[in-house]
TORVOMI-422676 format. One record per residue: residue in one letter; x, y, z of N, C-alpha, C in turn. Coordinates in steps of 0.02 Angstrom, whole numbers, plus 32768, in hexadecimal, padded with zeros to 4 digits. Layout:
<nodes>
AXYZXYZXYZ
...
</nodes>
This chain:
<nodes>
M5A535E276AD75A815E2A6AA15AC75E306AB6
A5AF75E076A9A5B385E096AAE5B5B5E496A9E
Y5B865E5D6ACB5BAE5EA06ABB5BF95E936AD4
Y5C255EBD6ABB5C6D5EB26AC85C845EE36B02
L5C9E5EC56B345CBD5EF06B6A5D055F016B50
K5D245ED16B295D645EE46B055D645EBE6AC4
T5D855EE66A965D865ECB6A4E5DCB5ECC6A3B
T5DD45EA16A055E185EA469E55E275EE269C1
T5E665EF569BB5E7A5F2E69975E9E5F1C6958
S5EAD5ED9694B5ED05EC569145EB45E8668F6
K5EBE5E7D68B45EAF5E3C68945EE55E0568A5
V5ED25DC868AA5F085D9868BD5F435D99688B
S5F305D9F684B5F695DA2681D5F595DD067E4
G5F855DFF67D45F705E2D679C5F805E0D675A
E5F5A5E2467225F645E0266E25FAA5E1166C4
A5FC95E4866D560045E5866BE603D5E2666E0
D60335E1C671F60605DE7673D60595DA96721
I60175D8D6712600B5D5066FB60305D4A66B8
K602F5D7D668960495D79664C60965D77664D
Q60B15D9B667D60F85DA1668361115D596698
V60EF5D3666CD61045CF266E360FC5CC166A5
R60C45CCB668560BC5C99664A60F25C9F6616
R61095CDD6607613F5CE265D1617E5CC965EC
V61915CD8662B61CE5CB8664461CF5C756641
V619B5C54665A61985C0E665B61975BE96618
E616F5C0A65EC61715BF065A861B75BF36587
D61D85C276590621F5C2C6574624F5BFB6594
M62485BEF65D962785BBE65FA62645B7865E8
I62275B6665DC62185B2665C5622E5B166580
E62295B44655562455B446512628E5B396515
D62B15B61653C62FA5B61653963115B1B6556
I62EE5B03658B63045AC165A662FC5A8A6578
S62C15A8E655462B25A5C652562E55A5A64EB
E62FD5A9264DA632F5A9464A863795A8964B7
R638C5AA064F463CE5A9D650763D95A6D653F
G63A65A4D655B63A85A18658963CE5A2465C9
A63F659F365DE641659F6662164425A39662B
I64615A5265F764865A8C65F9645C5AC86614
A64225AD265FA63F45B00660D63D75AF86655
V63D05ABC666563B95AAA66A963EF5AC366DC
H642A5AB166CF64605AC8670164675B156701
E645E5B3166CA64675B7A66C8642F5B9C66EF
Y63F05B8766EB63BB5BA2671063BF5B92675C
S63D85B57676C63E05B4E67B264195B7967D1
E644D5B8467A964815BB567C364625BFC67C9
K643F5C11679A641C5C53679663EE5C6267CD
F63C45C2F67D6638D5C3C680C639B5C24684F
D63C55BF0685763CD5BD3689764135BD168AD
K643F5BEC688264885BE96890649D5BA168A4
W64835B6F687D64905B2E688864995B0A684A
N64D75AF0684264ED5ACB67FE65185A946808
P64F95A62682E652E5A25683A653559F867F9
E656159CE67FA656E59A667BE6533597867B1
N6510595B67E564D3593967E064A759536812
F6468595E67F96435597168256412593B684F
R64165901683A640658C56861643058BC689D
L640C58BA68D8643358AC6915644A5865691F
S6488585D6932649E58186941648757FC6981
Q648D57BC6990647557A269CC64A057C16A07
A64DF57D169FB650457F26A2F64EE58366A3F
Q64D258586A0B64BB589B6A1A647758986A3E
I6454586A6A2D640F585C6A51641A58486A95
E644C581D6AA9645958096AEC647458486B13
A64A1586F6AF064B758AD6B12647A58D86B2B
C644A58E36AFA640F590B6B0F63E858E96B4E
M63E458A86B4563BD58856B7E63E158906BBE
A642658916BBB644C58996BFC644758DB6C1D
E643259106BF0642B59516C0F63EA59586C3D
L63BC59296C376380592D6C5B638659046C9F
T635D591D6CCE635958FC6D0D632F58BE6D0B
E633058946D3A6300585A6D3562B758706D41
Q62AB58A96D65626D58BE6D6B624E58DD6D2C
Q627A59036D076264591E6CC6625758E46C91
I627B58B26C91627458766C69623258526C7A
E6222584A6CBC61E8582D6CD361AD58526CC1
D61B758966CC6617B58C46CB2616658BD6C6D
I619958B96C3E619258AC6BF66171586A6BED
K6185583C6C09616B57F66C01611E57F96C1C
F6111581A6C4C60C9581B6C6960A0583B6C32
A60B358786C19608958986BE4608058696BAC
Q60B0584B6B9160B058256B59608457E46B62
A608257C76BA0605557956BB4600F57A66BAE
Q5FFD57E16BC15FB458016BBE5FA058046B76
V5FCF58216B4A5FBE58286B075FB657E26AE3
R5FE957BA6AF35FE657746AD45FA557546AEC
N5F9257576B265F5457346B425F1C574A6B1E
F5F0B578D6B145ED157A96AFA5ED457956AAC
A5F0E57A16A8C5F16578E6A455F0257466A3B
Q5F16571B6A685F0256D06A5E5EB956C56A64
H5E9C56E66A8F5E5656E36A935E3256FB6A57
Q5E4857336A3D5E2F574B69FD5E3A571869C0
R5E7856FC69C15E8356CB698C5E5856946997
D5E4C567B69CE5E21563C69DC5DD7564C69CA
S5DC6568969CD5D7C569969B55D735693696B
M5DAA569169435DA2569368F85DAF564E68DF
K5D74563368C85D7055EF68AF5D7055E76869
D5D9655B6684E5D8755A268095D45557F6803
I5D24558867D15CDF556967C85CDA5546678C
E5CA9551767875C9A54F167485C4F54E3674F
V5C2854F2671F5BDB54E367255BC454CE66DC
E5B8E54A066E35B72548966A25B3754BA66A0
T5B3354E4666E5B02551C66675AC754FC6642
I5ACD54D3660F5A9B54AE65F15AB9546B65E2
P5A8E543665DB5AA953F465D05ADC53EA659D
G5B1E53DC65AE5B4E53D465815B7D540F6576
V5B6E544665995B91548865965BBA549865DB
I5BFC549465D65C1A54A0661E5C4254E26610
L5C33550F663F5C59555066425C8055546688
G5CB9557466855CD8557D66C45D0B55B266C6
H5D2A55C566F95D6055F366FE5D9455DC6733
K5DD155F267225E0C55E167515E2F561F6764
N5E43562B679D5E64566467B85EB6565467B6
I5ECF567667835F13566367715F4156A26787
P5F74568F67AD5FA256CB67CB5FC656E66790
V5FD5572867926006574867666047572A6775
E606E571F674060AA56FA674460E357216767
S60F05764674E61225788676F610957CD6782
V612257E767B96107582567D96149584867EB
G6142588E67DA617258BB67F6615758EE682E
C616E58EC68636155591A68986184595868A4
Y6166599168A0618D59D368AC618559E268F1
I61B559E8691961B459FB696161D55A3E696C
P61AE5A75697661CA5AB8697F61F85AB669B9
S62315AE269AF625F5AE869E762865B2A69E7
G62655B5D69C062895B9A69B762815BCA69F4
K62415BEC69F662335C126A2C62275BED6A6F
Y62015BB86A6A61F55B896AA362045B416A8F
P622B5B1D6AB262325AD46AA461EE5AAF6AB2
L61C85AAA6A7E61865A866A8A618B5A396A86
L61A45A1B6ABA61AC59D56AC1616659B46AC0
A613659CF6AD460F559AE6AD560DD599C6A8D
S60F559C16A5D60E259B56A176101597269FE
A6133595C6A20614C59166A14611E58E16A24
H60FE58F06A6360CB58B76A77609058B76A44
M607D58EF6A2F603D58F86A08604458DA69C4
G607C58E369A6609158CC696260A758886962
I60DF5877697F6102583A697A60DE5804699C
V60C9580C69D760A557D669FB606357C869DE
T603C57F369C25FFD57EB69A0600657C26960
A603957D56939604757B568FD605C576F690B
K60845763693B609B571A694F605D56F1695E
V6032570C69895FF756EA699C5FCB56D76960
A5FC4570569305F9B56F868EF5FBB56C068C8
G600156B668CD6021567B68AE604E56986872
A606356D66873608E56EC684460D556C76846
K60F056AC680E61265683680E616956AF6819
K616956EA680561A75715680E619257596820
V61AD576F6859619D57B6687361DE57D86881
I61EA5810685C622758376865621258786884
A623F589E68A2623358DD68C76267591168AF
T6252594A68A062805986689E627659B668CE
T62A559DA68EE629F5A0C691E62D75A3B6919
P62CB5A7E691F62FE5AAB691963325AAB6954
P636E5AC9694A639E5AC96981637D5B0169B1
F638E5AFD69F263785B2B6A2563B75B466A44
E63BD5B896A4263F95BA76A5564395B846A3D
G643B5B7C69FF64775B6669D864875B1A69DC
K64595AF469FD64665AA869FA64265A8269FE
P64265A4669F763EB5A1F69FD63C85A2A6A42
S63885A386A4863655A396A8B636559FC6AAE
A638259F56AE7638F59B46B07634459976B1A
A631859C16B3462D759B36B4C62AD59936B10
V62B059BB6AD6628959A86A9862A259696A7A
V62E559616A74630159266A5B62EF58E66A84
A62F558F16AC862E858B76AF5629758A66AE8
S626B58D76AE3622758C76AD7621A58A56A9B
I624058BC6A666239589B6A1F625258536A27
H6286584B6A4662A658076A4C627657D36A77
L625D57F06AB2623457CB6AD761EE57BC6AB9
A61D857EB6A8A619A57DD6A6A619D57A96A34
G61DE57966A1C61EB575A69EF61FB577069AB
A621457AB699A622357BE695B625D57936942
D6259578168FF6289575668E162C7577F68CE
E62C257B968BB62FA57E868AE62E8582C68C6
I6322585068DC6318589068F7634858C168D0
Y632B58F668B66357592B6892634F596F68B5
C638E598C68C1638B59CF68E563905A0168A9
I63545A196894634C5A47686163005A6D686A
G62FD5AA6685562BC5AC6685F62A55AE86821
G626F5B0C682662525B3467FA623C5B1767B4
V622F5B3B6781621C5B29673E62475AF96725
Q628A5AF8673162BD5ACB671962B15A836735
A62995A7E677362895A3F6793624D5A1C676F
V62175A48677061D85A2E674D61E45A1C6706
T62035A4066E1620F5A346698623959F5668D
S626D59E666B5629959B666B46274597266BB
M6245597266F06223593666FC61EF592666C8
A61CF596166AA619E5956667861B9593C663A
L61F9595566236215594465E7624F590C65EB
G625D58FE6625629158CF662862D558E76612
I62EA59236631632959406618636259256643
G639E5918661C63D858FF663A63D058C4666F
E63E258D266AA63E4589766DB639B588D66F2
F636C58BA66E4632B58B366FF62FE588366D8
P62E1585066FC62B2582166D6626D584D66C2
K6252583B668862185859667361DC583A669B
V61B3585C66B9617D584566DE6138584E66BD
D6105582C66DA60C1583166BB6099586866D5
M60AB587A6719608058A7673960AD58CC676E
I609C5913677460C7593867A06094595967D3
V609D59536817607B596F684A60A359996875
G607C59C0689E609F59E868D460925A3068CB
P60985A5A6900608D5A9E68FE60D35ACC68E5
G60CE5B0668DB61075B2D68CA60F65B7568C5
N61255B9C68AE61165BE468A160F45BEB6863
A60E85C29684E60C25C3B680C60E05C1E67D2
Y61245C1767D0614A5C03679961425BBC6794
V61475B9667CD61405B4F67CF60F45B3B67B9
A60C05B5E67D1607F5B5267C060775B5C6776
E60985B92675A608D5B9F671260AE5B6C66E4
A60E95B58670261085B2166D960DE5AE666DA
K60C15ACE671060925A94670C60585A9E66E0
R603F5ADE66DA60075AEC66B1601B5AE46667
Q60505B006653606A5AFD6610607D5AB665FD
L60945A90662860AD5A4D661D60775A18661A
F603C5A2E66315FFF5A04663C5FEB59EC65F7
G5FE359A565EC5FDE598865AE601A596065A1
T6055598065A460905957659B609E592C65D5
V60805945660F60835919664C6047592F6677
G602E58FE669F5FF7590866C9600759316703
I5FD95959671F5FE85981675D5FAB5975678F
D5FBB599067CB5F82598A67FF5F5159BE67F6
L5F6759FE67FC5F3D5A3A67FF5F5F5A7367E2
F5F395AAD67CA5F545AEC67BF5F565B1367FC
A5F885B22681A5F885B3868635F975B82685F
G5F725BAA688C5F825BF168985F945BFC68E2
P5F955C3768FC5FA95C46693D5F745C22696F
T5F945C0F69A85F6E5BF169DC5F325C1A69F0
E5EFB5BFC69F95EBB5C236A105EA05C006A56
T5E885C2B6A805E615C0C6AB65E225C3C6ABF
L5DEF5C176AD95DB15C366AE45D925C186B25
V5D855C406B575D685C2D6B925D1D5C426BA0
I5CF55C0C6BAA5CB25C1B6BBB5CAD5C156C01
A5C8F5C486C255C915C476C6B5C505C6F6C8C
D5C3A5C596CC55C045C7E6CE45C1D5C8D6D28
D5BED5CA46D535C035CBA6D985C165C836DC9
S5C175C466DAE5C345C156DDB5C7D5C136DE0
V5CA25C396DB85CE85C436DBF5CFB5C8E6DCC
D5D3A5C9B6DD65D4F5CE16DE35D7B5CFA6DAB
G5D8E5D376DAF5DB35D596D795DF65D436D7B
E5E145D2D6DB35E5E5D196DB35E615CDC6D8B
L5E355CAC6D935E3B5C6E6D6D5E325C766D22
V5E065C9D6D115DF65CAC6CCB5E345CCE6CAE
A5E4C5D036CD05E845D2D6CB35EC35CF76CB0
T5ECF5CD16CDE5F095CA26CD85F035C7A6C9F
D5EC65C5C6C935EC25C2F6C565EC55C526C13
L5EAC5C966C125EB85CBA6BD45F035CC96BC6
L5F1D5CE16BFA5F665CF06BEE5F925CB96BE4
G5F825C7B6C005FA55C426BFD5FAA5C2B6BB6
Q5F805C3F6B8F5F7F5C2D6B465F975C666B1C
A5F8C5CAB6B2E5FA15CE36B0D5FED5CE16B06
E60125CC26B3560555CC46B3460765C9C6AFA
H604E5C736AD960655C526A9E60855C806A6B
G60685CB66A6160825CE26A2E605A5D276A2A
P60745D5F6A0E605A5D9B6A0E601C5DA269E6
T600E5D6F69BE5FCA5D7569985F9A5D3A69AC
S5F9D5D2969ED5F765CF46A025F315D096A20
P5EFC5CFF6A015EBC5D1B6A175EA65CF56A5A
A5E915D206A8D5E755D046ACD5E315D286ADA
V5E035CFF6AE15DB75D116AE05D935CFD6B21
L5D745D2D6B455D475D176B755D005D236B61
I5CD45CF76B685C8A5CFC6B5F5C6A5CEC6B9F
T5C3E5D186BBA5C215D0B6BF75BDB5D2B6BFA
T5BB65D156C265B745D336C3A5B775D5F6C73
S5BB15D666C945BB65D8F6CCA5BE65DCD6CBF
K5BC45E096CC45BEA5E466CB45C1F5E516CEB
K5C115E3C6D2D5C3C5E446D675C795E196D57
L5C745DDA6D375CAB5DB16D2F5CD35DD16CF6
A5CB65DEB6CC25CD85E0B6C915D035E406CA5
E5CED5E706CD25D125EA76CED5D495E906D18
D5D395E5D6D465D6D5E466D6F5DA35E256D4A
T5D925E036D115DC75DE16CE35DF55E186CCA
L5DD95E516CAE5E005E866C955E375E9C6CC8
A5E1C5EA96D075E4A5EC36D395E7F5E8C6D4C
E5E6B5E506D505E9C5E136D5B5ECE5E116D26
V5EC05E1A6CE95EEE5E136CB15F245E4A6CBA
E5F105E806CCB5F405EBA6CD85F705EA86D10
R5F565E8A6D455F7E5E7F6D7E5FB15E426D70
L5F995E126D485FBF5DD96D365FF75DE76D06
L5FE55E186CDD60195E306CAB60525E556CD0
G604A5E696D05607D5E876D3460B25E566D4E
I609B5E176D5060C85DE46D7060DD5DA96D3F
L60B35DA36D0A60BC5D6B6CDC61095D746CB6
D61305D3E6CBA616F5D3E6C9761695D4D6C4B
T61375D356C30612B5D3C6BE860FF5D776BD5
A60F95DA36C0560C75DDB6BF760D45E036BB9
P610C5E0E6BA261155E386B6660F15E1A6B2C
I60F65DD56B2460CC5DB36AEE60895DB26AFF
A60725D9D6B3A60315D946B4D60085DD66B4B
R602B5E0E6B6160085E536B5E5FF95E656B1C
H602D5E5E6AED601A5E6B6AA35FE05E496A8A
A5FE15E066A985FAD5DDC6A815F675DF16A99
W5F685E046AE15F275E156B005F0E5E5D6AE3
E5F415E8B6AE65F2A5ED06AD25F125ECF6A8C
H5F305EA86A5E5F195EAE6A145EF05E7B69FB
Y5EED5E3B6A225EC15E096A075E935DEA6A3F
G5E8F5E0D6A795E675DF26AB05E225E0F6AA7
E5DEE5DE66ABE5DA75DFC6AC15D815DE96AFE
I5D4F5E116B125D225DFC6B465CE25E096B27
I5CB55DD26B295C705DDC6B0F5C3F5DCA6B47
V5C185DF46B555BE15DE96B875B9F5DD66B64
C5B7F5D9E6B775B445D866B585B095D846B8A
E5ACC5D876B715A945D856B9C5A875D466BBB
N5A8F5D106B955A835CC96BAA5AB45C8F6B91
D5AA65C556BA65AD45C1F6B8F5ACB5C136B47
E5A8E5C1C6B2B5A845C0E6AE55AA95C426AB9
E5AAD5C806ACF5AD85CAE6AAB5B215C9F6AB0
V5B335C856AEB5B7C5C766AF35B8E5C3C6ABA
I5B5D5C0A6AB55B6E5BD56A835B6D5BF56A40
K5B485C226A315B495C3C69F05B8C5C6569E1
E5BA05C876A0C5BE05CB06A065C185C7E6A03
S5C175C516A315C515C206A2D5C595BF869EC
D5C1F5BE169CF5C1D5BBC698E5C325BED6959
R5C1D5C2F695C5C345C5C69265C825C60692A
I5C9D5C6869625CE65C6C69625D0C5C326950
A5CED5BF469655D0E5BB269565D575BB06970
S5D645BB769A95DAB5BC169C55DCB5B7A69C5
E5E0F5B7C69C15E325B4469CD5E275B226A0E
H5E305B466A475E235B336A875DE45B556AA2
V5DB55B316AC05D775B476ADF5D775B2C6B29
Q5D805B596B5A5D865B446BA15D3F5B5F6BC1
V5D1F5B316BDB5CDB5B396BFE5CDC5B346C48
M5CD75B736C6B5CD65B756CAF5C945B936CC8
T5C5E5B656CC95C185B7A6CDC5BFC5B4A6D14
K5BBD5B5D6D225BA05B2C6D575B905AEB6D36
D5B845AEC6CF55B6C5AAD6CD45B9C5AA26C8F
P5BD65A8E6C905BFE5A896C565BE05A566C21
D5BBE5A236C415BA259F26C0F5B695A156BE4
F5B4E5A486BF85B1B5A676BD45B3F5A836B8E
F5B7B5A976B8E5BA25AB26B545BC15A7A6B2F
L5BD55A3E6B505BE95A076B325BBB59EA6B03
A5B7859EF6B1A5B4259D36AEC5B2D59FC6AB1
R5B415A3E6AB45B255A706A865B565A8D6A5C
L5B965A956A745BC65ABA6A475BDD5A8B6A0B
Q5BE65AAC69D45BF25A8869935C3C5A996976
N5C545AD9697D5C8E5AEE69605CC75AF96992
Y5CF65AC7699A5D305AD769CB5D655A9D69B1
G5D9E5AAC69C75DDA5A7C69B95DDD5A4B69ED
A5DD25A616A305DD55A386A6B5DAE5A606A9E
L5D8C5A316AC85D625A516B035D895A3D6B40
F5D885A6C6B735DA35A616BAF5D6E5A726BE6
L5D4C5A446C065D115A4A6C265D1B5A4B6C70
G5D065A856C945D0A5A8E6CDC5D4A5AB26CF0
A5D475ACF6D295D7A5AF96D445DBC5AD26D5D
R5DAC5A916D645DEC5A656D715E1A5A546D3B
T5E005A636CFE5E315A566CC65E3E5A966CA4
N5E6D5A956C745E7D5AD06C4C5EA65ABB6C0F
V5EAE5AEB6BE45ECD5ADD6BA75F165AC56BAE
S5F3D5AE06BDB5F805AC66BE75F805A766BF5
Y5F515A656C185F4E5A186C235F4C59F56BDE
G5F255A0A6BB15F2459EE6B715F5B59FB6B48
D5F7C5A326B525FBC5A426B275FEF5A0E6B3C
K5FF75A046B7B603559E36B94602E599C6BAA
V5FF659896BC45FFE59456BEF5FBC591D6BEE
I5F8159366BEB5F45590D6BFF5F3658D26BCD
G5F4C58DC6B905F4558A46B635F2058B16B20
T5EF358E46B205EDD58F76ADF5F10591A6AB3
N5F05591F6A755F3959406A4B5F3559876A46
H5F6C59A76A435F6859F56A495F715A136A03
T5F7959EA69D05F7F5A0769895F345A0D6970
L5F165A48696F5ED35A59696A5EC75A896930
P5E875A8E69175E7B5AC168E35E735B0768FB
T5E8F5B3668CF5E8E5B7968E85E6B5BA068AA
S5E665BE768B35E4D5C1268805E045BFE6868
G5DDF5BE368925D975BD768845D915B906863
A5DC85B6768585DC55B2968385DA05AF56862
A5D905B0368A35D6E5AD968D15D245AD168B7
R5D0A5AFD68885CCD5AF8686B5CCA5AB4683E
F5D005A9E68275D005A6367F85D2E5A2E6803
T5D565A32683A5D8959FC68495D9759FC6894
G5DA959C268A45DCC59B468EA5E1559BA68E9
G5E3359A8691D5E7D59AF69265EA1596F6910
L5EDF596E69195F0A5930690E5EF458FA6940
W5EEC58C269265EE0588369545EF7584B692F
V5EEE580B69465F0757D3692A5EE857C768E7
G5EA757DB68DD5E8857CB689C5EA957F66861
K5ECB582A68735EEB585668405F20582D6817
F5F3B57FA683C5F7457D568235F5E579367FF
L5F15578D67FE5EFE575767DE5ED557666799
K5EDB573E676D5EB85741672B5E7A57126734
T5E3F572B67345E0856F8672C5DF556E966EB
C5E0B56B166D35E07569C668B5DD656646683
T5DA8566F66505D71563E66435D84560E6617
Y5D5F55D166165D69559C65E55D1F557D65DA
Q5D1D555865A15CDC5535658F5CEA54F6656F
K5CBC54C7657A5CBD548565615C7554746546
V5C70545865075C30543F64F05C3753F264ED
L5C1553CF65115C20538565175BF4535B64E7
T5BBD537964D15B8E534664A35B8553686463
D5B705340642F5B5F535363F05B1D538363F6
E5AED536964215AB4539064285ABF53D86446
A5AED53E164735AF9541D64915B19544C645F
S5B4A543464345B6A545764055B39547663D0
V5B06544A63C15AD55463638B5AA9549463A9
K5A94548963E95A6854B664075A8654FC6410
I5AC3550264295AE5553F642C5AF1555B63E6
G5B07553163BA5B10554963745ADB556A634F
E5A9C554E635C5A60556F633F5A5F55B76353
Y5A6155CA638F5A5F560663A65A975632638F
C5AD1561863915B12563B637D5B0E56506332
S5AF3561E63095AF0562C62C05AC2566A62B4
R5A86566862D35A5C56A562BE5A7356E562DA
L5A9356E063155AB0571D63335AE7573C630D
C5B15571062F05B4D572662C75B355747628D
I5B08572E62675AEE5744622D5AC9578C623A
L5AA9578C62765A8757C862895ABC58056294
E5AF657F362A35B34582062AA5B58582B6269
G5B4B5806623C5B72580761FA5BB057DF61FB
F5BBE57B362245BFB578B622B5BEA57486205
T5BF7574161C45BEA570361A25C1B56C861BB
G5C5A56E061C85C8856B061DB5C7E5694621A
H5C6956BF62475C5356A762905C1D56756289
A5BEB5688625C5BB0565A62525BBE5616623D
E5BF55612620C5C0D55D761F35C2C55A96228
Q5C4B55C5625D5C6A559F62945C2B557362B4
A5BF6559A62B75BB9557362D55B9B553F62A2
N5B95556162665B75553162325B9854F46223
I5BDA54F262215BFB54B562115BEE547E6247
R5BE7549662845BD9546462B95B8D544E62BB
I5B63547C62A65B1D5464629C5B19542C6265
R5B405437622B5B45540461F65B6053C26210
R5B9953C562355BBC538B62475BA053676280
Y5B88538C62B35B6F536762F05B22536062F1
G5B01538D62C65AB7538362C35A9E53686285
K5ACB535C62535AB9534162135A84536961F6
V5A8C53AF61F85A5E53DA61D75A7E540561A9
D5A635410616A5A815433613B5A73547B6144
V5AA354A9614F5A9C54EF61585AC25510611F
P5AA0553460F05AC1555760B75AFA558560D3
Y5B32558760AE5B6755B060C55B5155F960CD
G5B68561861025B5A566061115B1356726120
K5AEA563D612D5AA2564961415A9D563B6188
P5A6E565E61AB5A5C564D61ED5A34560D61F4
Y5A4055E562265A1F559E622D59D855AF623D
G59AA55866216595D5588622C593E55C76210
V595B55F261E8593D562C61C7593456246181
K58FA5625616758EF561B611D58F4565C60FB
</nodes>
């Protein structure tokens, strides 16, 4: 039976905190919708100390940002984007339009139609998350979105050169230096200089995530995102230093980021605890990582691999890293995860930054019912139908007529009945099911 060597001391998000965020965001969205661009500028000044005449960056400003990067930095960004683009293209190529004749004379099909306009939010407040430009913009472009714009907050009082360069190289059509709820709301509603988009994607803080949640329906979104989560499944084929490094490497995302180890080895569990303490003494981001580990870290020791699978699927973590003798055993059996990282040679950081899979993934248990951002999120799979013969229309109409009356929909039934009369030359009394006396 599984037991905890270390347990969490806090819930990921308190109900009071959630209510406070919800109220603040609701008031901001209402204010922006009423006062428009004036409110947007006021909030940008208030939260980011940033209030330019225009939030959209000019070509000269973009080129100035590009000029701040070295050739190696630009090459590194291009390499990462090439990996994301390549994998996204393979995903897109796997999605086919179909058309089939289901019964003689009846043609059904579907088309995969790209979302027309997309807004990508690229965080740049605490960390300039340039990788989010790859994940959102590149993937949307591969899907075929006609217009992709990006918003990103100022970093240390000005546009972040690395983030702006990444956005530009990813192929964004327009770049706006603005952050927070005001950015998301402006894109969703089309405030002032901002074009109204059909879909908004990208990670952000609790306020950005809540803004996306409240605006969902007015605009499409990728996911309801919470704090970054990581879960490591490991056995005695690896050591505590490797496991501790991978746990803390994700715990540094934020002070409420859960980091969990599930193992069948008590020795590895104890070694990992010791290594976590040692690494926290030298890690630059230790203040954040320590808070996350102390309050949200867990170590679960299981009797066998089957119990490991049960615990992992119960947690349904955003990232699940498998470092065991047989990683494919878990690939075949795990059901609930945002993304899997199989074997000691890979890790979550590869997925976050460069390897090519998308890093925008489900959190807070949402992996039980959804995957992460991918090229398919930017596509609408829309069906169509054709009935080519009189005989086919009558055949379908017969069943439709009876089923509609069974549900009490007389008008629906008449849509079938009129076709039975015209194409089948059969008299069906008004409002009666076909073939029933």
